[in-house]
C-alpha atoms as one frame of an Amber mdcrd trajectory, in Angstrom:
protein
  20.185  27.765  26.592  23.486  25.871  26.326  23.223  25.980  22.520  22.539
  29.738  22.580  25.520  30.305  24.897  27.770  28.265  22.618  26.640  30.232
  19.577  27.282  33.511  21.393  30.797  32.315  22.302  31.497  31.478  18.690
  30.272  34.874  17.512  32.365  36.715  20.108  35.381  34.552  19.283  35.107
  35.256  15.558  34.916  38.993  16.232  37.974  38.898  18.505  39.925  36.824
  15.997  38.957  39.166  13.144  40.091  42.249  15.031  43.302  40.682  16.271
  44.214  39.143  12.923  44.321  42.484  11.152  40.730  43.546  10.487  40.075
  47.202  11.227  36.747  49.002  11.290  34.010  47.587   9.000  35.123  47.938
   5.412  38.829  48.312   6.267  41.722  45.885   6.458  45.223  46.404   7.797
  47.420  46.760   4.679  50.019  44.507   6.322  47.515  41.739   7.077  48.122
  38.329   5.489  45.116  36.074   4.990  45.495  32.713   6.742  44.287  29.493
   5.101  40.715  28.660   6.013  41.850  25.270   7.354  43.882  26.813  10.192
  42.205  25.920  13.491  39.955  28.558  15.028  41.217  28.009  18.542  40.225
  29.474  21.906  44.004  29.254  22.613  43.650  26.769  25.464  46.760  24.802
  24.535  46.013  21.841  26.795  42.661  21.325  25.063  44.206  21.903  21.641
  46.914  19.285  22.235  44.350  16.762  23.519  41.983  17.383  20.597  44.803
  17.036  18.062  46.128  13.855  19.707  42.644  12.318  19.570  42.793  12.740
  15.779  46.350  11.414  15.506  47.777  14.901  14.933  50.134  17.363  16.582
  49.673  21.072  17.323  51.692  23.542  15.257  51.860  27.068  16.694  52.374
  29.658  13.958  53.781  32.913  15.396  53.340  35.782  12.926  53.001  39.532
  12.585  51.380  41.841  10.065  53.673  43.195   7.379  56.096  40.256   7.615
  57.264  39.319   4.081  58.535  35.928   5.275  55.095  35.137   6.717  53.570
  36.062   3.366  56.020  33.718   1.601  55.144  30.883   3.978  51.409  31.353
   3.452  51.552  31.875  -0.302  54.544  29.888  -1.573  54.467  27.020   0.930
  50.901  26.549   2.151  49.767  27.653  -1.310  51.096  24.356  -2.702  48.439
  21.668  -2.630  50.752  18.842  -1.491  52.287  20.898   1.342  48.864  22.071
   2.514  47.534  18.498   2.392  50.524  17.135   4.322  50.177  19.861   6.957
  46.457  19.238   7.394  47.036  15.479   7.616  49.540  15.696  10.471  48.943
  19.002  12.292  46.410  21.408  13.708  47.847  24.836  12.899  47.061  27.638
  15.357  47.987  31.228  14.490  49.377  33.430  17.277  50.049  37.125  16.691
  53.322  37.934  18.439  51.963  41.415  19.243  48.401  40.243  19.993  46.306
  40.643  23.124  44.174  37.502  22.977  44.511  35.275  26.031  46.538  32.073
  25.768  46.084  29.355  28.383  49.412  27.593  28.645  49.884  23.871  29.184
  50.462  24.461  32.910  47.235  26.461  33.215  48.611  30.017  33.269  46.937
  32.780  31.281  49.084  35.105  29.168  48.491  37.490  26.297  49.746  36.383
  22.899  52.583  38.904  23.071  53.623  37.767  26.558  53.463  34.142  25.417
  55.642  34.980  22.401  58.214  36.532  24.747  58.114  33.459  26.982  58.627
  31.250  23.925  61.605  33.432  22.887  60.125  34.229  19.481  62.695  36.414
  17.710  61.661  35.872  14.086  58.434  35.567  12.178  57.334  33.161  11.078
  58.274  30.901  13.969  56.673  27.464  14.013  56.604  25.394  17.205  55.332
  21.807  17.053  53.915  20.301  20.251  53.769  16.524  20.391  50.937  14.440
  21.851  52.094  15.166  25.404  52.496  18.901  24.835  56.283  18.734  24.692
  58.049  21.215  22.398  59.088  18.622  19.832  60.357  20.755  16.960  60.838
  24.399  16.030  61.513  26.445  12.907  62.788  29.979  13.549  62.129  31.853
  10.324  61.280  30.960   6.740  62.231  27.723   4.960  61.732  27.427   1.202
  59.115  24.827   0.102  61.523  21.910  -0.392  63.096  22.225   3.041  59.745
  23.032   4.613  58.114  19.896   3.231  60.961  17.801   4.644  60.617  19.638
   7.984  56.923  18.696   8.080  57.815  15.028   7.666  60.378  15.303  10.460
  57.944  17.128  12.768  55.332  14.439  12.105  57.757  11.855  13.492  58.879
  10.291  10.229  62.657  10.764  10.548  63.542   7.178  11.409  65.707   8.197
  14.350  67.810  10.777  12.493  68.450  14.246  13.873  66.894  17.049  11.870
  70.083  18.280  10.108  70.929  14.724   9.018  67.350  14.099   7.899  67.191
  17.397   6.016  70.435  16.706   4.196  69.067  13.330   3.047  65.453  14.284
   2.319  65.832  17.712   0.677  68.925  17.779  -1.556  69.605  21.174  -3.130
  70.913  22.560  -6.375  73.947  24.526  -5.306  77.568  25.243  -6.146  78.804
  22.371  -4.026  81.647  24.401  -2.549  82.489  26.538   0.446  83.113  30.187
  -0.365  86.132  32.043   0.972  86.105  35.625   2.248  89.085  37.832   3.188
  87.584  38.555   6.615  87.377  34.873   7.651  89.706  33.707  10.410  92.186
  31.065   9.299  93.028  27.806  11.091  93.979  26.763  13.639  90.654  27.918
  15.090  91.502  29.064  18.617  88.163  30.605  19.607  88.552  30.407  23.365
  87.694  33.542  25.307  88.006  31.796  28.652  89.696  33.959  31.252  90.047
  37.117  29.178  88.000  39.729  27.333  88.450  39.690  23.545  88.588  42.905
  21.560  85.601  42.036  19.362  82.551  39.767  19.562  82.700  36.489  17.651
  80.512  35.439  14.712  80.573  31.730  13.881  79.092  31.008  10.480  78.000
  27.393  10.001  77.677  26.426   6.348  77.714  23.322   4.176  79.007  22.696
   0.666  75.642  21.975  -0.951  73.680  25.042   0.179  71.911  27.390  -2.224
  71.248  29.937   0.519  74.945  29.914   1.450  75.732  30.642  -2.201  73.211
  33.509  -2.191  74.557  34.930   1.062  78.085  35.164  -0.346  76.955  36.346
  -3.775  74.369  38.954  -2.792  74.895  39.892   0.865  78.606  39.741   1.606
  79.280  42.001  -1.384  77.245  44.878   0.115  79.296  47.701   1.678  77.018
  48.003   4.734  77.323  44.253   5.395  81.107  44.344   4.994  81.353  47.295
   7.392  79.365  45.479  10.071  81.236  42.193   9.600  84.427  44.161  10.226
  83.268  44.637  13.818  83.432  40.873  14.504  85.958  38.096  14.542  84.371
  35.862  11.871  85.005  32.156  11.470  83.315  29.998   8.830  82.911  26.276
   9.581  81.574  23.375   7.540  78.911  21.994   9.873  79.667  18.417   8.697
  83.473  18.584   8.888  86.018  17.163  11.310  87.838  20.500  11.466  89.457
  20.793  14.917  88.825  23.886  17.023  88.830  25.242  20.539  85.372  26.576
  21.383  84.735  29.948  23.080  84.425  28.155  26.423  87.776  26.407  25.916
  86.678  22.925  24.794  88.581  21.014  22.109  86.020  19.839  19.547  85.429
  18.975  15.917  83.228  21.343  13.893  80.439  18.793  13.361  80.266  17.834
  17.048  80.206  21.508  18.060  77.427  22.221  15.550  75.464  19.316  16.999
  75.982  20.464  20.590  74.779  23.951  19.604  71.731  22.382  17.911  72.549
  23.960  14.558  69.770  22.813  12.233  70.038  25.069   9.207  72.688  26.292
   6.782  73.711  29.040   6.905  73.381  29.673  10.630  75.059  32.661  12.283
  75.864  32.200  15.978  77.085  35.267  17.881  79.222  35.236  21.034  80.101
  38.239  23.169  83.655  39.160  24.132  83.491  36.807  27.131  82.464  33.858
  24.934  78.742  33.703  25.829  76.253  33.030  23.044  74.042  36.110  22.765
  72.075  35.621  19.548  71.702  33.477  16.458  70.129  33.610  13.001  69.039
  30.260  11.592  66.713  30.815   8.648  66.528  32.495   5.256  67.126  36.265
   5.486  67.315  38.998   2.887  69.552  42.069   3.130  67.488  44.281   5.447
  67.150  41.619   8.115  70.728  40.400   7.710  72.000  43.947   8.323  69.561
  44.244  11.246  70.935  41.050  12.829  74.533  42.233  12.502  73.742  45.712
  13.826  71.675  44.272  16.700  74.707  42.405  18.016  77.533  44.746  16.956
  75.876  47.768  18.589  75.138  45.873  21.796  71.412  46.624  21.364  70.554
  43.071  22.412  71.520  43.988  25.977  68.869  46.714  26.258  66.247  45.360
  23.837  65.823  41.593  24.249  63.095  41.432  21.575  64.769  41.452  18.174
  61.556  42.363  16.321  61.185  45.566  18.341  64.729  46.476  17.355  63.892
  45.769  13.694  60.790  47.960  13.867  62.702  50.783  15.529  65.468  50.553
  12.921  62.950  50.622  10.058  61.205  53.670  11.538  64.551  55.423  12.011
  65.542  54.815   8.379  62.160  55.947   7.056  62.340  59.120   9.170  65.736
  59.832   7.603  64.196  59.570   4.136  65.437  56.067   3.295  62.699  53.747
   2.041  62.736  50.364   3.754  62.033  47.302   1.625  61.833  44.288   3.946
  62.357  41.931   1.020  65.295  43.897  -0.386
């Protein structure tokens, strides 16, 4: 009887997973559904059990938050996990568990609470897909990737998340382990603030919100951002609604932070836990951080990020992905085709 019950649980679980992961009625599949690798763990989403099972095999749990129709999720699955060495490294060190950020399956948290996938995603402050959260052997949130990393950076991130950094912080490890082909220079823009960088908003209300752009000299995505994004009229218009300062995240450039502290750029980047270049950190007119973008973004999502903060939408809609969906629907209704990879 116990064997029959177990088999019934497995059948029910596979049906629930199939429906939640994008399968529609028999013979139909959600056109935005992305097939997951067969080696992803088929979990009952009891995270305490998952962490214990992974630890027993010398592995860590990697939570993969995704949504249907996400082009960055598709890139992760196809371009990253589609590479044999990256897939092998992931399987060697991690148990990967897929969680639909809009899903209704039940997740049992490490402290024993039961939440839906979508409620758990909100609790975990998932703003981008894919988001990867690595839990160590004790269940601690050890490492996190908010958004898509290209294969070279992603492979290095896997090594770091597996505990192979030799005591380095992630930005330092990434700089050493995944060198890039890039221009090797910082790009100037006419809308950048010039030094001295007096960014303090302490005790008064600034006229515009603040965008702090952390870059580094060897950064192919920084090059692309300046070459392809900052030349777009809609991006320029939105950037004009911010005070924009660009900082080299490794430099000793002196500044006064929004809260009035005298710092060097690299120490401020470290205190803000900036792990990726380019990272955009947004502060409101009182100097409070309200949002950040810290992964590879194409034009549609870059414009969405800027509009989300510039319009003040973040105050009424705390879930960025809902704002993105609403914006896409609004543009489509107005007759403008939305290409998420544009």
